[in-house]
C-alpha positions in Angstrom: 27.1 -32.7 -10.1 27.8 -29.1 -9.2 24.8 -26.8 -9.5 24.4 -23.1 -8.8 21.3 -20.8 -8.5 21.8 -17.8 -10.7 19.9 -14.5 -10.2 22.0 -12.1 -12.3 19.8 -10.6 -15.0 22.6 -10.3 -17.6 23.5 -14.0 -17.2 19.9 -15.2 -17.2 19.1 -13.4 -20.5 21.5 -15.7 -22.2 19.4 -18.7 -21.2 15.9 -17.3 -22.1 15.7 -19.6 -25.2 16.5 -22.6 -23.0 13.9 -21.6 -20.5 11.3 -21.1 -23.2 12.1 -24.4 -24.9 11.9 -26.2 -21.5 8.6 -24.7 -20.6 7.2 -25.6 -24.0 7.8 -29.3 -23.3 5.2 -29.2 -20.5 2.6 -26.6 -21.5 -0.2 -28.5 -19.7 1.5 -27.8 -16.4 3.3 -24.5 -17.1 0.7 -22.8 -19.3 0.6 -21.4 -22.8 2.6 -18.1 -22.8 3.9 -16.1 -25.7 7.6 -16.1 -26.4 7.9 -12.3 -25.6 6.7 -13.0 -22.0 9.9 -14.8 -21.2 12.1 -12.0 -22.5 10.1 -9.4 -20.5 10.3 -11.6 -17.4 14.1 -11.9 -17.8 14.5 -8.1 -18.2 12.4 -7.5 -15.1 14.5 -9.9 -12.9 11.6 -12.3 -12.4 13.5 -15.4 -13.5 15.9 -17.4 -11.5 17.7 -20.4 -13.1 19.6 -23.5 -11.9 22.8 -24.0 -13.9 25.3 -26.9 -14.0 28.8 -25.7 -14.5 30.9 -27.8 -16.9 34.1 -27.7 -18.9 32.2 -26.0 -21.8 30.4 -23.5 -19.7 27.1 -23.6 -17.7 24.1 -25.7 -18.8 20.5 -24.9 -18.1 19.0 -27.3 -15.5 15.8 -25.6 -14.3 14.1 -22.3 -13.5 11.5 -20.5 -11.4 9.5 -17.5 -12.5 8.0 -15.3 -9.8 5.7 -12.4 -10.6 2.7 -10.9 -8.8 1.2 -7.7 -7.7 2.7 -6.3 -4.4 2.3 -7.4 -1.7 1.4 -10.9 -3.0 4.1 -12.7 -5.1 3.0 -15.5 -7.5 5.0 -18.5 -8.7 4.2 -18.5 -12.4 6.4 -21.5 -13.3 8.7 -24.0 -11.5 10.5 -26.4 -13.7 13.4 -28.8 -13.6 14.7 -30.5 -16.7 14.2 -34.2 -16.8 17.9 -35.0 -16.8 18.5 -33.2 -13.6 15.5 -34.3 -11.5 16.3 -35.9 -8.1 18.9 -33.3 -7.3 16.6 -31.2 -5.1 16.8 -28.3 -7.6 13.1 -27.5 -7.2 13.7 -27.0 -3.5 16.7 -24.8 -4.1 14.8 -22.7 -6.7 11.8 -22.4 -4.4 13.9 -21.3 -1.5 15.6 -18.7 -3.6 12.3 -17.3 -4.7 10.9 -17.2 -1.1 14.1 -15.4 0.1 13.9 -12.9 -2.7 10.2 -12.1 -2.1 10.8 -11.7 1.6 13.7 -9.3 0.9 11.4 -7.3 -1.3 8.8 -7.0 1.5 6.1 -9.2 0.0 3.6 -10.6 2.5 2.6 -13.8 0.8 3.6 -16.0 -2.1 1.2 -18.3 -3.9 1.0 -20.8 -6.8 -1.7 -22.5 -8.9 -0.9 -26.2 -9.0 -3.1 -28.9 -10.6 -4.2 -31.4 -8.0 -2.8 -34.3 -10.0 0.7 -33.0 -10.2 3.6 -34.3 -8.1 4.7 -30.6 -7.6 2.1 -30.4 -4.8 4.5 -32.4 -2.6 7.3 -29.8 -3.2 5.0 -26.9 -2.4 3.5 -28.7 0.7 7.0 -29.4 2.0 7.8 -25.6 1.8 4.7 -24.5 3.7 2.3 -23.7 0.8 -1.1 -24.7 2.1 -4.2 -25.2 0.0 -6.4 -22.1 0.6 -8.8 -22.8 -2.2 -9.6 -25.4 -5.0 -11.2 -24.4 -8.2 -12.1 -26.2 -11.4 -9.5 -26.1 -14.2 -10.2 -26.1 -17.9 -12.9 -28.2 -19.4 -10.5 -30.2 -21.7 -8.8 -32.1 -18.9 -11.4 -31.6 -16.1 -8.8 -31.0 -13.5 -9.0 -29.4 -10.1 -6.5 -26.6 -9.4 -5.1 -26.0 -5.9 -4.4 -22.4 -5.0 -1.5 -22.8 -2.6 -0.3 -19.9 -0.4 2.5 -19.3 2.1 2.9 -16.4 4.5 6.3 -14.8 4.2 8.5 -13.3 6.9 7.0 -9.9 7.6 8.9 -6.7 6.7 11.1 -5.3 9.4 12.3 -1.7 9.8 15.2 -2.5 7.5 13.2 -3.7 4.6 10.0 -1.8 5.2 7.9 -1.0 2.2 4.4 0.4 2.8 1.6 -1.1 0.8 -0.4 1.1 -1.5 -3.4 2.8 0.1 -4.8 4.3 -3.1 -8.1 2.3 -3.0 -9.9 -0.4 -1.1 -11.9 -3.2 -2.6 -12.4 -6.1 -0.1 -14.4 -8.0 -2.7 -11.3 -8.6 -4.7 -8.7 -9.4 -2.0 -8.1 -9.0 1.7 -5.7 -6.1 1.1 -6.0 -2.8 -0.7 -6.9 -2.6 -4.3 -3.9 -0.8 -5.9 -3.6 1.8 -8.5 -1.6 1.4 -11.7 -0.6 4.1 -14.1 -0.3 3.7 -17.9 1.9 5.7 -20.3 1.1 6.9 -23.8 2.4 3.7 -25.5 -0.3 1.6 -23.7 -2.9 4.2 -24.5 -2.0 4.2 -28.2 -1.9 0.4 -28.2 -5.5 0.5 -27.1 -6.7 3.2 -29.5 -4.8 2.2 -32.6 -4.1 -1.1 -34.4 -0.7 -2.0 -33.1 1.2 -5.1 -32.0 0.1 -5.0 -28.4 -3.5 -3.8 -29.1 -5.2 -7.0 -27.8 -3.2 -6.8 -24.5 -4.0 -3.1 -24.1 -7.7 -3.7 -24.8 -7.7 -6.5 -22.1 -6.2 -4.0 -19.6 -8.8 -1.3 -20.3 -11.6 -3.9 -20.2 -10.4 -5.1 -16.8 -10.5 -1.5 -15.6 -14.0 -0.9 -16.9 -15.1 -4.1 -15.1 -13.4 -2.9 -11.8 -10.8 -5.7 -12.0 -8.0 -3.2 -11.7 -7.6 0.5 -11.0 -6.0 2.5 -13.8 -5.1 6.2 -14.0 -2.7 8.5 -15.9 -0.3 11.2 -14.8 -0.7 14.9 -15.6 2.5 14.5 -17.8 0.5 11.9 -19.8 -2.1 14.5 -20.7 0.5 17.2 -21.4 2.5 14.9 -23.7 -0.6 13.8 -25.6 -1.6 17.5 -26.1 1.9 18.2 -27.5 1.5 15.4 -30.1 -2.1 16.0 -31.0 -3.2 17.9 -34.1 -6.4 19.9 -33.5 -8.4 20.5 -30.4 -11.3 18.2 -31.4 -9.2 15.0 -31.7 -11.4 12.2 -30.4 -8.4 10.3 -29.0 -7.5 13.4 -26.9 -11.1 13.7 -25.7 -11.1 10.1 -24.7 -7.8 10.5 -22.8 -9.1 13.4 -20.8 -11.9 11.1 -19.4 -9.3 8.8 -17.8 -8.7 9.3 -14.1 -5.6 11.3 -13.3 -3.5 11.3 -10.2 -3.3 14.5 -8.3 -0.2 16.1 -9.5 2.8 16.6 -7.2 4.4 20.0 -7.7 6.6 20.6 -10.8 9.8 21.1 -8.7 9.2 17.8 -6.9 8.7 16.0 -10.2 11.7 17.6 -11.9 13.9 16.9 -8.8 13.0 13.2 -8.7 13.2 12.9 -12.5 16.8 14.2 -12.5 17.7 11.5 -9.8 16.0 8.8 -11.9 17.9 9.6 -15.1 21.1 7.7 -14.4 19.1 4.6 -13.4 16.7 4.6 -16.4 18.9 6.0 -19.1 22.5 5.6 -17.9 24.2 6.2 -21.3 22.2 9.2 -22.3 22.4 10.7 -18.8 26.2 10.3 -18.7 26.6 11.8 -22.2 24.1 14.6 -21.8 22.0 13.3 -24.7 18.6 12.8 -23.1 15.8 13.5 -25.6 12.5 15.2 -25.1 10.8 11.8 -25.0 13.4 10.6 -22.4 12.6 13.6 -20.2 8.9 13.0 -20.5 9.3 9.3 -19.6 11.3 10.3 -16.5 8.6 12.8 -15.5 6.0 10.0 -15.9 8.0 7.8 -13.6 8.6 10.5 -11.0 4.9 11.4 -10.9 4.0 7.7 -10.5 6.4 7.3 -7.6 5.4 10.6 -5.9 1.7 9.7 -6.3 2.2 6.3 -4.6 1.2 4.1 -7.5 1.8 0.4 -7.1 2.9 -0.1 -10.7 3.6 1.6 -14.0 2.6 0.0 -17.3 4.8 1.1 -20.2 6.1 0.1 -23.6 9.4 2.0 -23.1 12.3 -0.6 -23.1 14.6 1.7 -21.1 12.1 1.9 -18.3 11.4 -1.8 -18.4 15.2 -2.6 -18.2 15.3 -0.4 -15.0 12.5 -2.4 -13.3 14.6 -4.1 -10.6 16.2 -0.8 -9.5 12.9 1.1 -9.5 11.3 -1.6 -7.4 14.2 -1.7 -5.0 14.8 2.0 -4.6 11.2 3.4 -5.0 8.8 0.5 -4.5 7.5 0.9 -8.0 6.8 -2.2 -10.1 7.1 -1.7 -13.9 5.1 -3.8 -16.3 5.1 -4.1 -20.1 1.7 -4.0 -21.8 1.7 -7.7 -22.7 3.1 -8.8 -19.3 0.5 -6.9 -17.3 -2.3 -8.2 -19.4 -1.2 -11.8 -19.0 -1.0 -11.7 -15.2 -3.7 -9.1 -14.5 -6.8 -11.1 -13.6 -5.4 -14.3 -12.1 -3.3 -12.6 -9.4 -6.2 -10.5 -8.1 -8.8 -13.3 -8.3 -7.0 -16.3 -6.9 -5.9 -15.1 -3.5 -8.1 -16.0 -0.5 -11.3 -14.0 -1.0 -13.2 -12.0 1.5 -16.5 -10.7 0.1 -17.8 -7.3 1.0 -21.0 -5.4 1.4 -22.3 -2.7 3.6 -22.1 -4.0 7.2 -23.9 -3.5 10.5 -20.7 -3.3 12.5 -20.7 -2.5 16.2 -17.6 -2.2 18.5 -17.8 -2.6 22.2 -15.5 -2.3 25.2 -15.7 -5.7 27.0 -15.5 -5.9 30.8 -13.7 -9.2 30.8 -12.2 -11.9 28.7 -15.5 -13.8 28.5 -16.0 -17.5 27.7 -17.4 -16.4 24.3 -14.2 -14.5 23.6 -11.9 -17.4 24.7 -13.8 -19.9 22.5 -13.5 -17.5 19.6 -9.8 -16.9 20.1 -9.1 -20.7 20.3 -11.2 -21.5 17.2 -9.1 -19.1 15.2 -5.6 -20.1 16.1 -4.8 -18.6 19.5 -3.1 -21.1 21.9 -3.6 -21.2 25.7 -0.2 -19.6 26.5 -1.0 -16.6 24.3 -4.5 -16.2 25.7 -3.1 -16.5 29.3 -0.7 -13.7 28.7 -3.7 -11.4 28.1 -5.9 -12.7 30.9 -6.7 -10.7 34.1 -5.7 -12.3 37.4 -8.9 -11.0 39.0 -11.5 -8.3 38.8 -9.0 -5.7 40.3 -6.4 -6.3 37.6 -6.6 -3.2 35.5 -3.7 -4.0 33.1 -5.9 -5.2 30.3 -8.6 -3.8 27.9 -10.8 -5.9 25.6 -12.5 -4.7 22.4 -15.0 -6.8 20.4 -16.3 -6.3 16.8 -19.6 -7.8 16.0 -21.7 -7.9 12.9 -25.4 -8.8 13.3 -24.5 -9.8 16.9 -21.9 -12.3 15.8 -18.4 -11.9 17.1 -16.0 -11.5 14.1 -12.9 -9.9 15.6 -11.4 -9.4 19.0 -8.5 -7.3 20.4 -6.9 -7.7 23.8 -4.5 -5.0 25.0 -2.0 -5.1 27.9 -0.7 -1.8 29.2 3.0 -1.1 29.2 4.5 -1.8 32.6 7.1 1.0 32.2 7.6 4.1 30.1 9.9 2.4 27.7 8.0 -0.9 27.5 5.6 -2.0 24.8 1.9 -2.1 24.9 0.9 -5.7 24.2 -1.7 -6.6 21.6 -3.6 -9.8 20.7 -5.6 -9.5 17.5 -7.7 -12.3 16.2 -10.5 -12.4 13.6 -12.7 -14.7 11.5 -10.8 -14.6 8.2 -13.8 -15.6 6.1 -16.3 -13.1 7.3 -16.9 -10.4 4.7 -16.8 -7.6 7.4 -13.5 -8.7 8.9 -11.2 -6.3 6.9 -13.1 -3.2 8.0 -13.4 -4.5 11.6 -9.7 -5.2 11.9 -8.7 -1.9 10.4 -10.8 0.0 13.0 -9.5 -2.2 15.9 -5.8 -1.8 15.0 -6.1 2.0 14.5 -8.1 2.4 17.7 -5.6 0.5 19.8 -2.7 2.5 18.4 -4.4 5.8 19.0 -5.4 4.9 22.6 -1.8 3.8 23.3 -0.3 7.1 22.1 -2.8 9.6 23.6 -0.5 10.8 26.3 3.0 10.1 24.9 4.9 8.3 22.1 4.4 4.6 22.5 5.6 1.2 21.3 3.3 -1.7 20.6 4.0 -5.4 20.2 1.4 -7.7 18.5 1.6 -11.4 19.4 1.9 -14.0 16.6 -1.1 -16.2 16.1 -1.2 -19.1 13.6 -3.7 -18.9 10.8 -4.1 -15.1 11.3 -2.5 -13.7 8.2 -5.5 -11.4 7.7 -4.8 -9.8 11.0 -1.0 -9.5 10.3 -1.6 -8.0 6.9 -4.0 -5.4 8.4 -1.4 -4.5 11.1 1.4 -4.2 8.5 -0.8 -1.9 6.4 -1.2 0.2 9.5 2.6 0.6 10.0 3.5 -2.5 12.0 6.8 -4.2 11.2 8.5 -7.5 12.3 10.4 -7.6 15.5 12.8 -10.1 13.9 13.0 -12.3 10.9 10.7 -15.3 10.5 7.1 -15.7 9.6 6.2 -16.3 13.3 7.8 -13.0 14.5 5.7 -10.7 16.7 4.9 -7.4 15.0 6.0 -4.0 16.5 4.7 -0.5 15.9 5.8 3.0 17.0 3.2 5.6 17.5 4.3 9.3 17.8 0.8 10.6 18.5 1.4 14.2 17.3 2.9 16.5 14.8 6.7 17.1 15.1 7.8 20.6 13.9 11.0 22.6 14.1 9.6 24.4 17.2 9.1 21.2 19.2 11.7 19.0 17.5 14.2 18.8 20.3 11.7 18.1 23.1 9.7 15.6 21.1 12.9 13.9 19.8 13.8 13.2 23.4 10.3 11.9 24.3 10.2 9.7 21.2 13.6 8.2 22.0 12.8 7.5 25.6 9.4 6.0 24.9 10.0 4.0 21.7 13.8 3.6 21.2 13.6 5.5 17.9 16.2 8.2 17.6 15.7 11.0 15.1 18.3 13.4 13.7 19.6 15.9 16.2 18.3 18.8 14.1 15.2 19.1 12.1 16.1 18.6 8.4 15.0 20.9 5.6 12.2 19.5 3.5 13.1 18.4 0.0 10.4 15.9 -1.0 8.6 12.8 0.3 11.2 10.5 -1.1 14.1 12.2 0.9 15.9 9.8 3.3 15.7 10.4 7.0 18.5 8.9 9.1 17.2 7.2 12.2 18.4 4.7 14.8 16.2 2.0 16.4 17.5 0.1 19.4 21.1 0.8 18.3 20.7 -0.1 14.6 20.9 2.6 12.0 18.6 2.9 9.1 17.6 5.4 6.4 14.0 5.7 5.5 12.0 7.9 3.1 10.0 10.5 4.9 6.7 9.0 3.7 7.7 5.6 5.1 8.8 7.0 8.4 5.4 8.7 8.8 3.5 5.5 7.9 5.6 3.5 10.4 5.1 6.0 13.2 1.4 6.9 12.6 -0.4 8.7 14.0 2.4 11.2 13.6 3.7 13.7 11.1 7.1 15.3 10.6 6.8 18.9 9.4 10.4 19.4 8.2 11.5 23.0 7.7 9.5 24.7 4.9 7.4 21.6 4.1 4.3 22.7 2.1 1.1 22.6 4.2 -2.5 23.3 3.0 -5.8 24.1 4.8 -8.9 22.4 3.5 -12.5 23.4 4.4 -15.0 20.6 5.2 -18.6 20.8 6.0 -20.0 20.1 9.4 -22.2 17.2 8.2 -19.1 15.2 7.3 -16.5 16.5 9.7 -17.0 13.9 12.5 -17.0 10.9 10.1 -13.9 12.2 8.3 -11.9 13.2 11.4 -13.2 10.5 13.8 -13.2 10.6 17.5 -11.9 8.9 20.6 -15.1 7.1 21.6 -16.5 3.7 20.5 -19.9 4.4 19.1 -23.2 2.5 18.9 -24.7 5.0 16.4 -24.9 3.9 12.7 -22.0 5.3 10.8 -20.8 5.0 7.2 -18.2 2.3 6.7 -15.6 5.1 6.0 -15.8 6.1 9.7 -14.3 2.8 10.7 -11.4 2.9 8.3 -7.9 4.3 9.1 -7.8 5.8 5.6 -10.8 7.8 4.4 -11.9 9.5 1.2 -13.2 13.1 0.8 -14.3 14.5 -2.5 -13.1 17.9 -3.6 -13.0 20.1 -6.7 -10.4 19.0 -9.3 -9.2 22.6 -9.2 -7.5 21.6 -6.0 -5.4 18.8 -7.5 -2.2 20.8 -7.3 -2.8 21.5 -3.6 -4.1 18.1 -2.5 -1.1 16.0 -3.6 0.3 12.8 -2.1 2.2 13.3 1.1 1.0 16.8 1.8 0.0 17.6 5.4 -3.5 19.1 5.4 -5.1 21.2 8.2 -8.8 20.4 8.2 -11.1 23.4 8.8 -14.7 22.8 9.7 -16.8 25.5 8.0 -18.9 27.8 10.0 -22.0 27.2 7.8 -24.9 25.1 9.1 -23.9 25.4 12.7 -20.2 24.4 12.1 -17.5 25.4 14.4 -15.7 27.7 12.0 -12.3 26.4 13.3 -9.4 24.2 12.4 -10.1 20.8 14.0 -7.4 18.4 12.8 -4.4 17.7 10.7 -4.0 14.8 8.3 -1.8 13.6 5.4 -2.9 13.1 1.8 -2.2 9.5 1.0 -3.2 9.9 -2.6 -5.6 11.7 -4.9 -7.1 11.1 -8.3 -9.6 12.7 -10.5 -12.7 10.5 -11.3 -15.9 11.0 -13.1 -18.8 11.5 -10.7 -21.0 9.1 -12.6 -18.4 6.4 -12.6 -16.8 6.7 -9.2 -15.8 3.2 -8.2 -17.6 1.5 -5.4 -14.3 0.9 -3.6 -14.0 4.7 -3.4 -17.6 5.3 -2.3 -17.3 2.8 0.5 -14.3 4.6 2.0 -15.9 8.0 1.5 -17.8 10.2 4.0 -19.8 11.7 1.1 -22.2 9.4 -0.5 -24.8 9.0 -3.3 -26.6 12.2 -4.2 -24.3 14.3 -2.0 -21.5 13.6 -4.4 -23.5 15.0 -7.3 -24.1 18.2 -5.4 -20.8 18.6 -3.7 -18.9 20.4 -6.5 -19.6 21.6 -10.0 -18.7 19.7 -13.1 -18.7 16.1 -14.0 -15.4 15.2 -12.4 -14.3 15.2 -8.8 -11.0 14.8 -7.0 -11.1 11.7 -4.7 -8.6 12.5 -1.9 -7.4 9.7 0.5 -6.5 10.9 4.0 -4.5 9.0 6.6 -2.5 10.0 9.7 -5.5 11.9 11.0 -5.0 13.7 14.4 -7.7 15.9 16.0 -6.8 19.2 17.7 -7.2 19.2 21.4 -8.1 22.9 21.1 -9.9 23.8 17.8 -8.4 27.0 16.4 -11.0 29.6 15.3 -11.0 31.4 12.0 -10.3 34.7 13.8 -7.4 33.3 15.7 -6.0 31.7 12.5 -6.0 35.2 11.0 -4.1 36.5 14.0 -1.6 33.7 13.5 -0.9 34.8 9.9 -3.7 33.3 7.7 -4.2 35.4 4.6 -7.0 34.0 2.5 -9.3 36.4 0.5 -11.9 33.6 0.1 -12.3 33.2 3.9 -11.5 29.5 3.6 -14.3 28.7 1.2 -11.6 27.0 -0.9 -8.5 24.9 -0.2 -5.5 27.2 0.4 -1.8 26.9 0.8 -0.4 28.2 4.1 2.9 29.9 4.9 5.0 27.3 6.8 5.3 29.6 9.8 1.6 30.1 10.0 0.9 26.3 9.8 3.4 25.7 12.7 1.7 28.4 14.8 -1.8 26.8 14.1 -0.5 23.4 15.1 1.1 24.8 18.3 -2.2 26.4 19.2 -4.4 23.4 18.3 -2.1 20.7 19.8 -3.0 17.7 17.6 -2.9 14.3 19.2 -4.1 10.8 18.7 -7.6 11.3 20.2 
């Protein structure tokens, strides 16, 4: 028999009825799903089918359905029709799903398989290991295996940064992500409509901290346009929802115009886009610019464009019903690392001790890898060892090998106890610390050795900008660290240093800034690639590229929180909030700053002169994301990553709502720039930096030149 694996959405839509009918023959194994779920999965490109070609056309033989919340893909269904079993179609379908997930930059793929099903053999053969077993339903009293496989890590040429909007280690080992909803979802929840039960489930999950939901500023504006009367309770309720910090109107309109041919091709071509179409495009643009992981909508045009939006902008689009179906299981059934406040300490170790070697071996490191990071004798200064302990127990260990030459890579061995609740925080600190130390004096390149059973360490490294050196799940990871801010003034000199030290070649001339989605043409080791500006900065962090006329803001912070927010070069034994150990930190500001503190914006941090503060610009950072949240209901995931805690949050700003701003790419100034000198360099602020303030681009560049930000 001749079979083919079909991925074309248009072809697959013709077989949805066959897929649904086949799945209904084995609901005990495949689950009880509504008919509409299959239609939505087909439109979103989540279905792959096996077809047998015959004289009367192709015949359905089997299918696989892969969904999930990035960066974790989930096999929802794998099925081969009885007449076609024994043809290895399940293997071909599963391979196709794995290849597709890897091409999209997913880190893992997992499946729920009842312990008594023969399908366990197929998954086992393809490297899906049992990471957890849980009880099934009471009716059949089964055990359900949660099987997971680590995928080939993203490389420079399929790099897709994971969301950094929030952190919740109690849910999963990686970051809890933010999803935006549109008006259709909101109306489903507040009015009796077809998808009301699904929308209510989504909002209930948000209230129970199962998922992070927010709305765009366009959402509120559109609702105000369609609301009659100022005292409408629906409008009042909507205004209580968290909102993402709005990108500038020109940025939104620019991206919306580029999205139009993808989302509404016919209307865009004919010039017949309606007011609602323009509003939907602005919703999408704002979601992309705000760095949301997904967008939940009832608009069919947007749903049809799902595959293109995910490929081009890294945005997953969900229907209300679809998101409700897959919401809770995906977040809850991955390997879990619990989380609480931790008594973490980090130490510089003098040697690779017997305790460290035992720890490394017990968590997957083999002798040859350990040997490559072992000193020959006490005089061997090529290595540095860092340990993370919680309550005196060793939970993570990093070994570093200095680069032998100016163009060689710093070696990194990173191993952790994957089940310890403090591991994610410990790894995040160790990775960032090693990267910063490596790029203090010049742009550097790092290479992290592969260790089996260390997916938690690999995922942490990827979230901090590491990419695979080659294809394959066992590939070492590589990272480029620029270590400073690149501006039009120093572009030529730093471009040369970056190329010599890392192999990364930037454009010959500093480009003009358009938006964070603009593509930057680069070359790495002779291979050309084009990356969005935001992705380039994530891959080369710490490092920022201040393209010509890129908007820059200055943000005042209080002395009491400056050190924990900005960090420092020294490992510390002093108790610190958990936020001080994270590569991404939260600071709370007034919601009046939401049009200044927007995703992707470089921020110069100014330490206030009050209460003994320095009264000087002390660092530059990048806003990773921002959202307005009620003070009384600030999620614990935000508070743990924040330098402002408890009662301080209530007294920080007036009002019941605060702007939670995530910072990354933080670089301290070697020479803090005083307020008086900032004025001489062109600062013009009548509030004397009491409030956040936009800077002239030329002034920002002069402040950076005077401060000399670096990776310290």
